[in-house]
Residue, then its C-alpha position, 0 to 999 in steps of 0.5 A: x430153489x434148486x439149492x438149499x441155502x438154509x433159510x428155513x422157508x420150506x419148513x414153514x410152509x410144509x403141509x405135513x410138518x416134515x421138515x425140521x431145522x437140524x438144531x430143532x431135532x429131538x433126540x428120537x429124531x436125530x436118527x432120521x438125520x443120519x438116515x436121510x444123509x445116507x439116502x440123499x448122499x449128503x456129507 
């Protein structure tokens, strides 16, 4: 889809397990959430 609707479908089919739900992140992974939000201009 063009717009994320937080359905989680992409996480289930990602061939390299690179997509996670925010609530499933470990403390070590949370730093990447901030970096991704800045990179993709998500607020």
